[in-house]
C-alpha positions in Angstrom: 8.5 -19.3 -6.7 8.9 -15.9 -5.1 6.0 -14.9 -2.8 4.6 -11.5 -2.1 2.5 -10.7 1.0 -0.5 -8.5 0.3 -1.8 -6.8 3.5 -5.1 -5.2 4.6 -3.9 -1.6 4.4 -2.6 -2.0 0.9 -5.8 -3.8 0.0 -8.0 -0.9 1.2 -5.9 1.6 -0.8 -6.2 -0.5 -3.9 -10.0 -0.9 -3.6 -10.2 2.9 -3.7 -7.9 2.9 -6.7 -10.0 0.3 -8.5 -13.2 2.3 -7.8 -11.9 5.3 -9.6 -12.2 3.3 -12.8 -15.9 2.8 -12.2 -16.9 6.5 -12.3 -18.4 6.1 -15.8 -19.9 2.7 -15.2 -23.2 1.5 -13.9 -23.6 -2.1 -12.7 -26.9 -3.7 -11.7 -25.2 -6.5 -9.8 -21.8 -7.9 -8.7 -20.6 -11.5 -8.9 -17.7 -12.7 -6.8 -15.7 -15.7 -7.8 -15.4 -17.9 -4.7 -13.2 -18.0 -2.8 -10.5 -15.6 -3.8 -12.8 -12.9 -5.1 -15.2 -12.7 -2.2 -13.3 -10.2 0.0 -12.9 -7.8 -2.9 -16.5 -8.4 -3.9 -17.8 -7.4 -0.5 -15.7 -4.2 -0.4 -16.7 -3.2 -4.0 -20.4 -3.9 -3.4 -20.3 -1.6 -0.4 -18.4 1.1 -2.2 -20.6 0.9 -5.3 -23.8 0.6 -3.2 -24.7 -2.7 -5.0 -27.3 -4.8 -3.1 -27.5 -7.5 -5.7 -24.5 -9.6 -4.7 -23.9 -13.1 -6.1 -21.2 -15.7 -6.0 -20.0 -18.3 -8.4 -17.7 -21.2 -7.6 -14.6 -22.0 -9.6 -11.8 -24.4 -8.7 -8.7 -24.3 -10.7 -5.9 -24.4 -8.1 -5.1 -26.8 -5.2 -2.8 -24.7 -3.0 -0.1 -23.5 -5.5 -0.7 -26.3 -8.0 -2.9 -25.6 -11.1 -5.5 -28.3 -11.8 -5.8 -29.7 -15.3 -9.3 -28.4 -15.6 -11.5 -25.7 -14.1 -14.7 -26.6 -12.4 -17.5 -24.0 -12.4 -20.6 -24.5 -10.3 -23.3 -22.6 -8.3 -24.0 -20.4 -11.3 -26.3 -17.5 -10.2 -29.5 -16.6 -12.0 -28.7 -13.4 -13.8 -31.5 -13.4 -16.4 -32.9 -10.1 -15.3 -29.6 -8.2 -15.4 -28.2 -6.3 -18.4 -24.7 -5.3 -16.9 -22.8 -6.9 -14.1 -19.3 -6.8 -12.6 -17.5 -10.1 -12.2 -14.8 -10.0 -9.5 -11.7 -12.1 -8.6 -8.6 -11.4 -6.6 -6.2 -12.2 -9.5 -6.3 -13.0 -13.2 -3.5 -15.5 -13.4 -3.8 -17.7 -16.4 -7.1 -16.1 -17.3 -8.7 -19.5 -17.8 -11.1 -19.2 -14.9 -12.4 -15.8 -16.1 -12.6 -17.0 -19.7 -14.5 -20.2 -18.7 -17.0 -18.2 -16.5 -17.5 -15.7 -19.3 -18.3 -18.5 -21.7 -20.8 -20.0 -19.3 -22.5 -16.5 -18.9 -22.5 -16.0 -22.6 -24.2 -19.4 -23.1 -26.8 -19.0 -20.3 -27.3 -15.2 -20.5 -26.7 -14.1 -24.1 -27.8 -10.5 -23.5 -25.7 -9.9 -20.4 -22.8 -7.4 -20.5 -20.1 -8.5 -18.1 -17.1 -6.5 -17.0 -14.2 -8.0 -15.1 -12.4 -6.5 -12.2 -9.4 -7.8 -10.1 -6.6 -6.5 -7.9 -3.8 -8.3 -9.7 -3.3 -9.6 -13.2 -0.6 -11.3 -15.3 0.2 -10.0 -18.7 0.4 -13.6 -19.9 -3.2 -14.3 -19.1 -5.4 -15.5 -22.0 -7.9 -12.7 -21.2 -7.2 -9.3 -19.6 -9.6 -7.8 -17.0 -11.4 -4.6 -17.8 -10.4 -3.1 -14.5 -7.2 -4.0 -12.5 -4.8 -2.4 -10.1 -1.4 -4.2 -10.3 0.6 -6.6 -12.4 1.5 -9.8 -10.5 5.1 -10.8 -10.8 5.2 -13.2 -7.8 2.9 -15.6 -6.0 0.5 -13.3 -4.0 -0.2 -14.2 -0.4 -3.4 -12.4 0.3 -4.1 -11.4 4.0 -7.4 -13.2 3.9 -5.6 -16.5 3.1 -2.7 -16.3 5.6 -3.6 -14.0 8.5 
């Protein structure tokens, strides 16, 4: 599989590009999917001045190998929120996002959840609300290899 390095300078530029999409949005909290979405979550929380920052854990890959099932745990308490931003680095198959959205729908039926990522694949079962680039190779993020 072809690999594409994604560096810090490109990341900073893309965070700004992503934030342009939020001009007409108001989020009460931000939830980063650990581990891949945490760096982006931190930068977005700072740019959007969000102090209510949460994480949720999801394991669907072991290195470059996709696991047969997705494990979701450490679900944050989001009962008091009406609208949040869910963040990951990439929407690949879309199963992780889809599974987390199902958990949120079950636990927090009145919660509106928008999804943001840097990269997405057109073949994903769910598309993010906000994204920057289509992924056509395996992305090696600077926070994973540097």
